[in-house]
N, C-alpha and C positions, 0 to 999 in steps of 0.2 A: 505493500498499498505507499503509498505516496503523495503525503501529507502533511501540510510546515504552518505549524503555532508558532507564532511571534511578537511581540512586545517591546516596542522601543521605541525611536526619536525619532523622526525622517532629519536627518543630515544634510537635504538641501531644498525649497519648491519645488515643485513637479512639474515636470516638464510634462505635457501632451499635444497631442497632431492627432490630426484628423487625414487620413490615407484615402488613396483615390476611390476607394472603394465606399468608404463612407465610413469605415468603420472611424472611431477613436481608439488609441491606446496613450496610454497615460507611465512612464514614466519616476523611477523614484530610490530616494538611497534609505534605510533602514540600520540605526547602529542598533546594537546589542551587549549588552556585559554579560562577562564571563565570570561568575566568583571565584576566582583561583583560597579564597583562604588567606587567616592572618591580612581580613581586609583589602585584598589587592583585590581588584577588576581588571577585566581586558574583554578592548571593546573587541564587538566584531560588525563588520560591516556589509548589506544586502543586497543588492540589487533586485525591483520591483519592478512590475511591472501589471497594469492593469489593461480592462480591454469592454468596451463596448457604454453601455452605461455606469456601469461602475468606474471608470477611466473619465470621463465629462464630469460625477458629483466629488472626486480627488485630485482633477486639476484644477474647478472651481473652490471644494475647500480647507485643500491640506495646505498644509505651509513651514517653512521650515524650522525643525521645532516642535515642532506638534511632537505630543504622545497616542502611536497608534495601534489598536492586537490586528495585528491582519492572521489569515487561513485561505491556506491556498496548493502549491506542487510547486518541488525544484523542474526546473529545467535548464539541459545544459543545447546550448545553440552554437554551430561551427560554423564557418565561412572561411575564402580562402581571398584574400588581397589580390590589389592588382600583382603584388610580388609574387604571386604565389607563398607564400606565407601566413597556415594556417591558424587559423584562431580561436579560442572555443566563450563563454560565457557562460555562465552561475549563475539562473535568475530564479526571483517565486513568479511566479504569476499566483495574483491576487484572484481568489476568488466570492471575498469577504474582504471590508477597509471597515472597522472599528473606530472613528474618533475619539481618544481616550481624556483631551483635554481640550474639550472645546473647536471653539471656531476662530480663526484669526483678527486679528484685532479690524485689518481696512476690511473685513466682509459686512463686519457691523459697519465700519461707514459706507460703504457703499449700501447698505441695505437700508440704513434714514437717510443716505440719502435719496436713494431710491422714493422713500414715502414723503420726501417731502416734496417731490414733485411732484406723486400723486395727489396731492394733500392741493395743489394748486392750484389755481382756474386758470382759466387761456391765455391770457397777457403773461402767463408770468407769478402770478401775484394770488399771493394766502385769497381765497372769498370772505374771512375772517375780517380785514384789512381793507375790504370797500368801504367809507363810511355809512352812515344811517339813512341822510338826506338825497342820495346820488341816487339813481333808479342803478335793478339789478339790470344785469347785459344781458339779454332775449338769449345765450350760451349758455348763461348761467341758471337763467331760466326756466328754461325749458327743461 
């Protein structure tokens, strides 16, 4: 059985791409710690790949330093470069990602900005800022 469970922190922001087929793929790296005893830790770094809807979610909500729990499988890819040298890359293909440390601050800021734009009237001003003695514009009254 090929099953991986990891809990760690992202070492960089995820990189999301859309393939020509329309599928989305997101790649990021997660650091975990191995406790060696006597208070010593040894970091281990894991490359993680997500596909389709999970890739979109990870690309939008994950950020460097966030703690995540990942479930997936190990996959090793091989390829030859233009000089004929063979390369190997072992990565975790995630089937599930759980955010353990909440969303990034910049996501909260973006969400607040979107909410503010939705509450504004057609002129970009907040509807509640229209003076009481001015007639209500037709767009708002309708």
